C-alpha positions as protocol buffer text, in pm:
chain_id: "A"
residue {
  index: 1
  type: MET
  ca { x: -5793 y: 14602 z: 10075 }
}
residue {
  index: 2
  type: SER
  ca { x: -5876 y: 14511 z: 10435 }
}
residue {
  index: 3
  type: LYS
  ca { x: -6031 y: 14177 z: 10521 }
}
residue {
  index: 4
  type: LYS
  ca { x: -6398 y: 14179 z: 10618 }
}
residue {
  index: 5
  type: LEU
  ca { x: -6465 y: 14110 z: 10986 }
}
residue {
  index: 6
  type: LYS
  ca { x: -6658 y: 13792 z: 11059 }
}
residue {
  index: 7
  type: ILE
  ca { x: -6885 y: 13733 z: 11357 }
}
residue {
  index: 8
  type: ILE
  ca { x: -7056 y: 13403 z: 11420 }
}
residue {
  index: 9
  type: GLY
  ca { x: -7362 y: 13365 z: 11639 }
}
residue {
  index: 10
  type: ILE
  ca { x: -7423 y: 13061 z: 11856 }
}
residue {
  index: 11
  type: CYS
  ca { x: -7751 y: 13002 z: 12033 }
}
residue {
  index: 12
  type: GLY
  ca { x: -7743 y: 12809 z: 12360 }
}
residue {
  index: 13
  type: SER
  ca { x: -8095 y: 12677 z: 12307 }
}
residue {
  index: 14
  type: LEU
  ca { x: -8199 y: 12406 z: 12064 }
}
residue {
  index: 15
  type: ARG
  ca { x: -8570 y: 12489 z: 12071 }
}
residue {
  index: 16
  type: LYS
  ca { x: -8708 y: 12574 z: 11726 }
}
residue {
  index: 17
  type: ASN
  ca { x: -8882 y: 12895 z: 11841 }
}
residue {
  index: 18
  type: SER
  ca { x: -8621 y: 12993 z: 12099 }
}
residue {
  index: 19
  type: TYR
  ca { x: -8620 y: 13355 z: 12213 }
}
residue {
  index: 20
  type: ASN
  ca { x: -8241 y: 13341 z: 12213 }
}
residue {
  index: 21
  type: LYS
  ca { x: -8238 y: 13239 z: 11846 }
}
residue {
  index: 22
  type: LEU
  ca { x: -8478 y: 13526 z: 11774 }
}
residue {
  index: 23
  type: ILE
  ca { x: -8235 y: 13765 z: 11947 }
}
residue {
  index: 24
  type: LEU
  ca { x: -7950 y: 13636 z: 11726 }
}
residue {
  index: 25
  type: ASN
  ca { x: -8158 y: 13693 z: 11414 }
}
residue {
  index: 26
  type: ILE
  ca { x: -8244 y: 14046 z: 11523 }
}
residue {
  index: 27
  type: ALA
  ca { x: -7880 y: 14118 z: 11606 }
}
residue {
  index: 28
  type: GLY
  ca { x: -7783 y: 13996 z: 11259 }
}
residue {
  index: 29
  type: GLN
  ca { x: -8021 y: 14247 z: 11103 }
}
residue {
  index: 30
  type: HIS
  ca { x: -7845 y: 14531 z: 11286 }
}
residue {
  index: 31
  type: ILE
  ca { x: -7485 y: 14435 z: 11204 }
}
residue {
  index: 32
  type: PRO
  ca { x: -7322 y: 14681 z: 10964 }
}
residue {
  index: 33
  type: SER
  ca { x: -7293 y: 14563 z: 10604 }
}
residue {
  index: 34
  type: ASN
  ca { x: -6912 y: 14568 z: 10620 }
}
residue {
  index: 35
  type: ILE
  ca { x: -6922 y: 14284 z: 10876 }
}
residue {
  index: 36
  type: GLU
  ca { x: -7009 y: 13925 z: 10786 }
}
residue {
  index: 37
  type: PHE
  ca { x: -7250 y: 13766 z: 11034 }
}
residue {
  index: 38
  type: LYS
  ca { x: -7345 y: 13399 z: 11034 }
}
residue {
  index: 39
  type: ILE
  ca { x: -7550 y: 13195 z: 11278 }
}
residue {
  index: 40
  type: VAL
  ca { x: -7391 y: 12855 z: 11339 }
}
residue {
  index: 41
  type: GLU
  ca { x: -7625 y: 12574 z: 11440 }
}
residue {
  index: 42
  type: ILE
  ca { x: -7503 y: 12339 z: 11714 }
}
residue {
  index: 43
  type: ASP
  ca { x: -7794 y: 12095 z: 11722 }
}
residue {
  index: 44
  type: SER
  ca { x: -7602 y: 11824 z: 11533 }
}
residue {
  index: 45
  type: LEU
  ca { x: -7306 y: 11821 z: 11774 }
}
residue {
  index: 46
  type: PRO
  ca { x: -7262 y: 11495 z: 11967 }
}
residue {
  index: 47
  type: TYR
  ca { x: -7220 y: 11475 z: 12341 }
}
residue {
  index: 48
  type: PHE
  ca { x: -6859 y: 11509 z: 12449 }
}
residue {
  index: 49
  type: ASN
  ca { x: -6677 y: 11178 z: 12418 }
}
residue {
  index: 50
  type: GLU
  ca { x: -6302 y: 11171 z: 12468 }
}
residue {
  index: 51
  type: ASP
  ca { x: -6279 y: 10862 z: 12246 }
}
residue {
  index: 52
  type: LEU
  ca { x: -6387 y: 11074 z: 11948 }
}
residue {
  index: 53
  type: GLU
  ca { x: -6115 y: 11338 z: 11992 }
}
residue {
  index: 54
  type: PRO
  ca { x: -5857 y: 11176 z: 11761 }
}
residue {
  index: 55
  type: ASN
  ca { x: -6112 y: 11152 z: 11479 }
}
residue {
  index: 56
  type: PRO
  ca { x: -6399 y: 11395 z: 11552 }
}
residue {
  index: 57
  type: PRO
  ca { x: -6732 y: 11384 z: 11369 }
}
residue {
  index: 58
  type: ILE
  ca { x: -6778 y: 11620 z: 11073 }
}
residue {
  index: 59
  type: SER
  ca { x: -7015 y: 11842 z: 11274 }
}
residue {
  index: 60
  type: VAL
  ca { x: -6736 y: 11907 z: 11525 }
}
residue {
  index: 61
  type: THR
  ca { x: -6475 y: 11988 z: 11260 }
}
residue {
  index: 62
  type: LYS
  ca { x: -6719 y: 12224 z: 11086 }
}
residue {
  index: 63
  type: LEU
  ca { x: -6777 y: 12412 z: 11412 }
}
residue {
  index: 64
  type: ARG
  ca { x: -6402 y: 12428 z: 11481 }
}
residue {
  index: 65
  type: ASP
  ca { x: -6346 y: 12573 z: 11132 }
}
residue {
  index: 66
  type: GLU
  ca { x: -6621 y: 12833 z: 11180 }
}
residue {
  index: 67
  type: ILE
  ca { x: -6477 y: 12938 z: 11515 }
}
residue {
  index: 68
  type: SER
  ca { x: -6121 y: 12953 z: 11379 }
}
residue {
  index: 69
  type: SER
  ca { x: -6226 y: 13175 z: 11090 }
}
residue {
  index: 70
  type: ALA
  ca { x: -6427 y: 13416 z: 11307 }
}
residue {
  index: 71
  type: ASN
  ca { x: -6307 y: 13740 z: 11461 }
}
residue {
  index: 72
  type: ALA
  ca { x: -6577 y: 13725 z: 11729 }
}
residue {
  index: 73
  type: ILE
  ca { x: -6851 y: 13500 z: 11863 }
}
residue {
  index: 74
  type: LEU
  ca { x: -7188 y: 13629 z: 11981 }
}
residue {
  index: 75
  type: PHE
  ca { x: -7358 y: 13390 z: 12223 }
}
residue {
  index: 76
  type: THR
  ca { x: -7723 y: 13410 z: 12322 }
}
residue {
  index: 77
  type: VAL
  ca { x: -7784 y: 13180 z: 12614 }
}
residue {
  index: 78
  type: PRO
  ca { x: -8088 y: 13099 z: 12824 }
}
residue {
  index: 79
  type: GLU
  ca { x: -8028 y: 13092 z: 13199 }
}
residue {
  index: 80
  type: TYR
  ca { x: -8091 y: 12764 z: 13378 }
}
residue {
  index: 81
  type: ASN
  ca { x: -8053 y: 12747 z: 13756 }
}
residue {
  index: 82
  type: TYR
  ca { x: -7818 y: 13049 z: 13764 }
}
residue {
  index: 83
  type: SER
  ca { x: -7593 y: 12905 z: 13493 }
}
residue {
  index: 84
  type: ILE
  ca { x: -7570 y: 12849 z: 13117 }
}
residue {
  index: 85
  type: SER
  ca { x: -7769 y: 12583 z: 12935 }
}
residue {
  index: 86
  type: GLY
  ca { x: -7660 y: 12219 z: 12936 }
}
residue {
  index: 87
  type: VAL
  ca { x: -7623 y: 12239 z: 12557 }
}
residue {
  index: 88
  type: LEU
  ca { x: -7327 y: 12476 z: 12594 }
}
residue {
  index: 89
  type: LYS
  ca { x: -7186 y: 12307 z: 12903 }
}
residue {
  index: 90
  type: ASN
  ca { x: -7142 y: 11988 z: 12704 }
}
């Protein structure tokens, strides 16, 4: 039996009613049933701090685990000043 493919969705906007989050939800409704799709929230991630790298917060380890277990990542990202959002840059 073949393993089910897993795609995670990450939204580059933290706004509750973000259009990018809406796009992820719509994409999830159109993913075939033989593919697992999960939206991963990033709003609890701390700002990058090199001092935390040896012992990262639980929110960071959860995201690392989700990414490691995924076959693909679908990003929806708002454009700010010809670049990606500060949320994803951090």
